[in-house]
C-alpha positions as CSV (number, residue, x, y, z in Angstrom):
1,M,24.1,-51.2,43.5
2,K,27.2,-49.2,42.5
3,K,28.0,-51.5,39.6
4,L,24.4,-51.1,38.4
5,L,24.6,-47.3,38.5
6,W,27.9,-47.4,36.6
7,L,26.4,-49.7,33.9
8,V,23.4,-47.3,33.5
9,C,25.8,-44.3,33.0
10,V,27.9,-46.2,30.4
11,L,24.8,-47.2,28.5
12,G,23.5,-43.6,28.6
13,L,26.7,-42.4,27.1
14,L,26.7,-45.0,24.4
15,S,23.2,-43.9,23.4
16,V,24.1,-40.4,22.6
17,S,22.8,-39.6,19.1
18,A,24.9,-38.4,16.1
19,G,23.3,-35.0,16.5
20,A,24.2,-34.7,20.1
21,Q,27.7,-36.1,19.4
22,A,28.3,-33.1,17.1
23,A,28.0,-30.9,20.2
24,F,31.2,-32.7,21.5
25,G,33.0,-32.7,18.1
26,V,32.8,-34.1,14.6
27,R,34.5,-36.9,12.7
28,I,36.9,-36.1,9.9
29,D,34.9,-38.0,7.3
30,A,33.3,-37.5,3.9
31,A,29.9,-36.7,5.5
32,H,31.4,-33.6,7.2
33,F,34.3,-32.8,4.9
34,P,33.6,-34.2,1.3
35,D,37.0,-33.3,-0.2
36,A,39.7,-35.9,0.5
37,G,42.5,-33.3,0.3
38,F,40.8,-31.1,2.9
39,R,40.3,-34.1,5.2
40,D,44.0,-35.0,4.9
41,F,44.9,-31.4,5.8
42,L,42.7,-31.5,8.9
43,R,44.1,-34.8,10.1
44,E,47.7,-33.5,9.8
45,S,47.0,-30.1,11.3
46,D,48.6,-29.0,14.4
47,Y,45.2,-28.4,15.9
48,N,44.4,-32.1,15.7
49,D,45.9,-34.8,17.8
50,G,46.4,-37.1,14.8
51,D,43.1,-39.0,14.9
52,D,40.0,-38.9,12.7
53,Y,38.0,-36.8,15.1
54,L,37.9,-33.1,15.9
55,S,36.8,-32.5,19.5
56,S,34.9,-29.4,20.5
57,W,38.1,-28.2,22.2
58,E,40.1,-28.7,19.0
59,I,37.4,-27.0,16.9
60,S,37.3,-24.0,19.2
61,G,41.1,-23.6,19.0
62,F,41.1,-24.0,15.2
63,T,41.9,-20.4,14.2
64,S,44.2,-20.8,11.2
65,V,43.6,-22.9,8.1
66,N,46.8,-23.1,5.9
67,C,45.9,-25.5,3.2
68,F,47.7,-24.0,0.2
69,S,48.7,-26.2,-2.8
70,C,46.9,-29.3,-1.6
71,G,44.8,-30.0,-4.7
72,I,41.6,-29.2,-2.8
73,E,38.5,-28.7,-4.8
74,S,36.1,-28.0,-2.0
75,L,36.3,-26.4,1.5
76,E,32.9,-27.7,2.5
77,G,32.8,-28.2,6.2
78,I,34.9,-25.2,7.0
79,E,31.8,-23.6,8.5
80,I,32.3,-26.0,11.4
81,L,35.5,-24.1,12.2
82,Q,33.7,-20.9,13.2
83,N,36.7,-19.4,15.1
84,V,38.9,-19.3,12.0
85,T,40.5,-15.9,11.6
86,E,43.1,-16.8,8.9
87,L,42.4,-18.8,5.7
88,V,45.3,-19.5,3.4
89,C,44.2,-21.6,0.5
90,F,46.0,-20.3,-2.6
91,D,46.9,-22.5,-5.5
92,N,44.2,-25.1,-5.1
93,E,41.2,-26.0,-7.4
94,L,38.5,-24.1,-5.6
95,T,35.6,-22.7,-7.7
96,R,33.8,-21.4,-4.6
97,I,34.5,-20.7,-0.9
98,D,31.6,-20.6,1.5
99,L,32.4,-18.0,4.1
100,S,28.9,-17.5,5.4
101,A,29.8,-19.1,8.8
102,T,33.2,-17.7,9.4
103,P,32.4,-14.2,10.7
104,N,35.7,-13.9,12.5
105,L,37.8,-14.1,9.4
106,E,40.5,-11.4,9.2
107,F,42.9,-12.7,6.6
108,L,42.1,-14.5,3.3
109,F,44.7,-15.6,0.8
110,C,42.9,-17.4,-2.0
111,S,44.9,-16.4,-5.1
112,G,45.4,-18.9,-7.9
113,N,42.0,-20.6,-7.6
114,P,39.5,-20.8,-10.5
115,L,36.8,-19.0,-8.5
116,T,33.6,-18.2,-10.3
117,S,32.5,-15.8,-7.5
118,L,33.4,-14.8,-4.0
119,D,30.9,-13.6,-1.4
120,L,32.6,-11.5,1.4
121,S,29.4,-10.1,2.9
122,C,29.6,-12.3,5.9
123,T,33.2,-11.4,6.8
124,P,32.9,-7.9,8.2
125,R,36.2,-8.1,10.1
126,L,38.3,-8.9,7.1
127,K,41.5,-6.8,7.1
128,R,43.8,-8.5,4.5
129,L,42.7,-10.0,1.2
130,Y,44.8,-11.6,-1.5
131,C,42.7,-12.7,-4.4
132,S,44.8,-12.4,-7.6
133,D,44.8,-14.7,-10.7
134,C,41.3,-16.1,-9.9
135,G,39.5,-15.1,-13.1
136,L,36.9,-13.1,-11.2
137,G,34.8,-10.7,-13.2
138,S,33.9,-8.6,-10.1
139,L,34.2,-8.5,-6.3
140,D,32.2,-6.7,-3.7
141,V,34.2,-5.4,-0.7
142,S,31.7,-2.6,0.2
143,R,30.8,-4.5,3.4
144,N,34.4,-4.9,4.6
145,P,35.1,-1.6,6.3
146,Y,38.4,-2.8,8.1
147,L,40.2,-3.7,4.9
148,E,43.8,-2.4,5.0
149,E,45.6,-4.6,2.6
150,L,44.5,-5.8,-0.9
151,E,46.0,-7.7,-3.8
152,L,43.6,-8.2,-6.8
153,T,45.7,-8.4,-9.9
154,D,45.4,-10.6,-12.9
155,N,41.7,-11.3,-12.7
156,A,39.3,-11.4,-15.7
157,P,39.4,-8.5,-18.3
158,G,37.2,-5.7,-17.1
159,F,37.4,-6.8,-13.5
160,T,35.2,-4.5,-11.4
161,L,35.6,-3.8,-7.7
162,Y,32.5,-2.7,-5.7
163,V,33.7,-0.4,-2.9
164,A,32.2,1.7,-0.1
165,P,32.7,5.5,-0.1
166,D,35.9,6.8,1.4
167,S,37.3,3.3,1.9
168,Y,40.8,1.8,1.6
169,A,39.4,-0.4,-1.3
170,L,38.4,2.7,-3.2
171,S,41.9,4.2,-2.8
172,Y,43.4,0.9,-3.9
173,A,41.3,0.7,-7.0
174,V,42.1,4.3,-8.0
175,E,45.9,3.8,-7.4
176,N,46.0,0.5,-9.4
177,G,43.7,1.5,-12.3
178,I,41.1,-1.0,-11.4
179,R,37.5,-0.4,-12.6
180,Y,35.3,0.3,-9.6
181,I,31.8,1.2,-8.6
182,V,31.0,3.0,-5.3
183,I,28.3,1.4,-3.2
184,D,26.9,2.8,0.1
185,P,26.1,-0.3,2.2
186,S,23.5,1.8,4.1
187,Y,21.6,2.8,1.0
188,S,18.3,1.1,-0.2
189,G,16.4,2.2,-3.2
190,Y,16.9,3.0,-6.9
191,T,20.4,3.6,-8.2
192,V,22.5,2.9,-11.3
193,M,25.4,0.4,-11.2
194,D,27.7,0.1,-14.0
195,G,25.2,1.8,-16.3
196,V,22.4,-0.5,-15.3
197,A,19.4,0.8,-13.3
198,V,18.7,-1.4,-10.3
199,I,16.9,-1.6,-7.0
200,V,19.3,-2.1,-4.1
201,K,18.7,-3.1,-0.5
202,N,21.4,-2.2,2.0
203,G,23.8,-1.5,-0.8
204,M,23.2,-4.8,-2.7
205,V,21.0,-5.6,-5.7
206,D,17.7,-6.8,-4.3
207,R,17.2,-10.0,-6.3
208,S,13.7,-10.4,-4.8
209,A,12.5,-7.2,-6.4
210,T,10.2,-8.3,-9.2
211,G,7.1,-6.4,-10.3
212,L,6.4,-2.8,-9.5
213,I,8.8,-1.9,-6.7
214,Q,8.7,1.2,-4.5
215,D,11.9,3.2,-4.3
216,A,12.8,3.2,-0.6
217,A,14.8,6.4,-0.9
218,H,12.0,8.2,-2.8
219,P,8.7,6.6,-1.9
220,D,6.7,8.5,-4.6
221,D,8.6,6.6,-7.3
222,W,7.9,3.1,-8.4
223,Y,9.9,0.9,-10.9
224,F,9.1,-2.1,-13.0
225,C,11.7,-4.7,-12.2
226,V,12.8,-8.3,-12.6
227,E,15.2,-9.7,-10.0
228,G,16.3,-6.2,-9.0
229,G,16.9,-4.9,-12.5
230,V,14.8,-2.0,-13.7
231,L,13.3,-2.7,-17.2
232,T,14.2,0.6,-18.7
233,D,13.2,-0.7,-22.2
234,V,9.6,-1.2,-21.1
235,T,7.0,1.6,-21.9
236,R,3.5,0.1,-21.7
237,L,0.9,-1.2,-19.3
238,V,2.1,-3.7,-16.8
239,E,0.2,-5.8,-14.3
240,Y,0.9,-5.7,-10.6
241,D,-1.2,-7.0,-7.7
242,G,-4.3,-7.4,-9.8
243,E,-4.1,-3.9,-11.2
244,W,-2.6,-2.4,-14.4
245,F,-0.2,0.5,-14.5
246,Y,1.5,2.6,-17.1
247,V,5.3,2.6,-17.0
248,D,7.6,4.8,-19.1
249,H,11.0,3.3,-19.5
250,G,10.5,1.2,-16.5
251,R,9.2,3.9,-14.2
252,L,5.6,4.4,-13.1
253,D,4.3,7.5,-14.9
254,T,1.7,9.0,-12.5
255,T,1.4,12.0,-14.9
256,M,-0.1,9.8,-17.6
257,S,-3.8,10.3,-18.1
258,G,-5.6,9.4,-21.3
259,L,-5.7,6.6,-23.8
260,V,-3.0,4.0,-24.0
261,E,-2.6,1.2,-26.6
262,Y,-1.7,-2.2,-25.3
263,N,-1.8,-5.7,-26.9
264,G,-4.1,-4.5,-29.7
265,G,-6.5,-2.8,-27.3
266,L,-7.1,0.8,-26.2
267,F,-7.3,1.5,-22.5
268,F,-8.1,4.6,-20.3
269,V,-5.5,5.5,-17.8
270,A,-5.5,8.2,-15.1
271,A,-2.6,9.1,-12.9
272,G,-0.8,6.1,-14.3
273,R,-3.4,3.5,-13.4
274,L,-5.8,1.7,-15.7
275,L,-9.3,2.7,-14.6
276,R,-11.1,-0.6,-14.7
277,E,-14.0,1.0,-12.9
278,V,-14.8,3.2,-15.9
279,N,-17.9,2.1,-17.9
280,G,-19.6,4.3,-20.4
281,L,-18.5,7.5,-22.2
282,I,-15.3,9.2,-21.0
283,Q,-13.4,12.1,-22.5
284,D,-9.7,11.8,-23.5
285,P,-7.9,14.8,-22.0
286,H,-5.5,14.9,-24.9
287,S,-7.8,14.7,-28.0
288,S,-10.9,15.9,-26.2
289,G,-12.7,13.1,-27.9
290,W,-15.2,10.9,-26.1
291,Y,-14.9,7.1,-26.0
292,Y,-17.2,4.3,-25.0
293,C,-15.5,2.0,-22.4
294,A,-16.2,-1.1,-20.5
295,N,-13.9,-1.9,-17.5
296,G,-11.6,0.8,-18.7
297,Q,-11.2,-0.6,-22.2
298,V,-12.4,1.3,-25.3
299,Q,-15.0,-0.9,-27.1
300,T,-13.5,-0.4,-30.5
301,Q,-15.6,-3.3,-31.9
302,Y,-18.9,-1.5,-31.0
303,T,-20.9,0.8,-33.3
304,G,-24.4,1.8,-32.2
305,L,-26.2,3.8,-29.5
306,A,-24.9,3.9,-25.9
307,Q,-26.6,5.4,-22.9
308,Y,-24.7,7.7,-20.6
309,D,-25.8,10.0,-17.8
310,G,-29.5,9.7,-18.8
311,A,-29.0,10.4,-22.5
312,W,-28.2,8.4,-25.6
313,F,-25.2,8.8,-27.9
314,Y,-24.1,7.5,-31.2
315,V,-20.8,5.6,-31.0
316,V,-18.7,4.4,-34.1
317,S,-15.9,1.9,-33.4
318,G,-15.9,2.9,-29.7
319,R,-15.7,6.7,-30.3
320,L,-18.5,9.3,-30.0
321,A,-19.5,10.4,-33.6
322,E,-19.7,14.1,-32.5
323,G,-20.2,15.5,-36.0
324,F,-22.9,13.0,-37.1
325,V,-26.4,14.2,-38.0
326,G,-29.0,11.7,-39.2
327,F,-30.9,8.5,-38.3
328,V,-29.3,5.6,-36.5
329,P,-31.0,2.1,-36.2
330,Y,-31.2,0.6,-32.7
331,N,-33.3,-2.2,-31.4
332,G,-35.6,-2.2,-34.4
333,A,-36.2,1.5,-34.4
334,Q,-34.7,4.6,-36.0
335,F,-33.4,7.4,-33.8
336,Y,-32.6,11.0,-34.9
337,V,-29.1,11.9,-33.9
338,V,-27.7,15.5,-33.9
339,N,-23.9,15.9,-33.3
340,G,-23.7,12.4,-31.9
341,Q,-26.5,12.6,-29.4
342,V,-30.1,11.3,-29.8
343,A,-32.4,14.4,-30.0
344,G,-34.7,13.0,-27.3
345,S,-36.6,16.3,-26.9
346,F,-37.2,16.9,-30.6
347,T,-40.5,16.4,-32.3
348,G,-40.9,17.5,-36.0
349,F,-40.0,16.8,-39.6
350,V,-36.5,15.7,-40.6
351,P,-35.3,15.3,-44.2
352,D,-33.0,12.4,-45.0
353,N,-31.8,11.5,-48.5
354,G,-34.6,13.3,-50.2
355,V,-37.3,11.9,-47.9
356,V,-39.0,13.7,-45.0
357,Y,-39.7,11.7,-41.8
358,Y,-41.9,12.5,-38.9
359,V,-39.9,12.3,-35.6
360,V,-41.4,12.2,-32.1
361,N,-39.1,12.6,-29.1
362,G,-36.1,11.8,-31.2
363,Q,-37.5,8.6,-32.7
364,M,-38.7,8.1,-36.2
365,A,-42.5,7.6,-35.9
366,S,-42.7,4.7,-38.3
367,Y,-45.7,3.5,-36.3
368,F,-47.7,6.6,-37.1
369,T,-50.1,7.2,-40.0
370,G,-52.2,10.3,-40.1
371,H,-52.2,14.1,-40.5
372,V,-49.7,16.5,-39.0
373,V,-49.7,20.3,-39.1
374,Y,-46.3,21.9,-40.0
375,N,-45.9,25.7,-40.4
376,G,-49.6,26.1,-40.8
377,T,-49.9,23.4,-43.5
378,L,-51.5,20.1,-43.0
379,Y,-49.5,17.1,-44.2
380,F,-50.3,13.4,-44.4
381,V,-47.8,11.0,-42.7
382,N,-47.8,7.4,-43.8
383,N,-45.8,5.0,-41.5
384,G,-43.6,8.0,-40.4
385,Q,-42.9,9.3,-43.9
386,V,-44.4,12.6,-44.9
387,T,-46.3,12.9,-48.2
388,G,-47.8,15.8,-50.2
389,D,-47.9,17.4,-53.7
390,S,-44.5,17.9,-55.2
391,S,-44.3,21.7,-55.0
392,E,-45.3,21.7,-51.3
393,Y,-43.0,18.8,-50.6
394,D,-40.0,20.5,-52.2
395,R,-40.6,23.7,-50.4
396,M,-40.9,21.9,-47.1
397,I,-37.6,20.0,-47.7
398,S,-35.9,23.3,-48.6
399,T,-37.2,25.0,-45.5
400,L,-36.2,22.1,-43.2
401,L,-32.7,22.0,-44.7
402,D,-32.3,25.7,-44.2
403,E,-33.3,25.4,-40.6
404,L,-31.0,22.4,-39.9
405,Y,-27.9,23.8,-41.5
406,R,-28.2,27.6,-41.3
């Protein structure tokens, strides 16, 4: 029975999966550490007992990585060594260093590597940093409040250091003539970095900010952005969340009310928002003119009569023809318009191009043939047109014109 139990235990140990095995350690192989030079370093390290395996005990004790001048191109796998406080990797061929899983790092010496960028946001305990001759265009140390030693010479021309207010890094930049930008890691909202308007979140450009974005620091302000950058060159209508808004140099202009041109159309905006609910005539507060709209857009293609608030008006190319007096055809009839509005309460005679017409309730009575009394004189109307002898007719036209235009 004892032998049987012993055999069951052995078989159980042998059946441990690769995932479970990682809890007890990892193999020094290409699957965990792709770079051959880095694997060689790990095998020869004082933290390893000389085999191809790092036990959990060896991993927990691995606090210092000194792999300088080893021809290493990648440090992938270093995230396994989470207790590392010191990383010395200068004069290698590294283009990037992933420090996202090394929160205990206090000392980093990575000079002499062709780095394209370096993210130090996950190393809050960093105290000493040597990063010279790496070709970096910029470096953000605003989230490293414990920095007390820096060396950042011989990087790319125009190298810019992002620093926190009242930090050692700021003093270092000033003393060494390094271009710098001050960032408050606690700040979220609109700001200007290196002459560029941006939206930041916790001191970093918020790359997820696309569309109309509210300024966290000033909630009444909204900015039109792409990946955190404010589009200051944009002054026009922009779409956001199914609505349209007017931005002026990238900022929502809530003072804008009136007509706005966009993409060949003319739209009505109030408090910076396109009023898609507007249908009918609406007055432009700037020109005081009236325009005929559908879903907030001026119907510039329309000329004819339009009903609004129980009355009818004459619209020419989408705008109320306020000075127009005369007849307007609509739905097979002729309507008498005075100052852009159908004279719906008017019944009488109206001269037009030397002819006098009989109008009933604002519509030419082309259906009517018969006699009509005007100023005590009886006139004959034929299909809405007034007839009579020439002398009476001329006097009537003259009288009507005097009444209309006096």
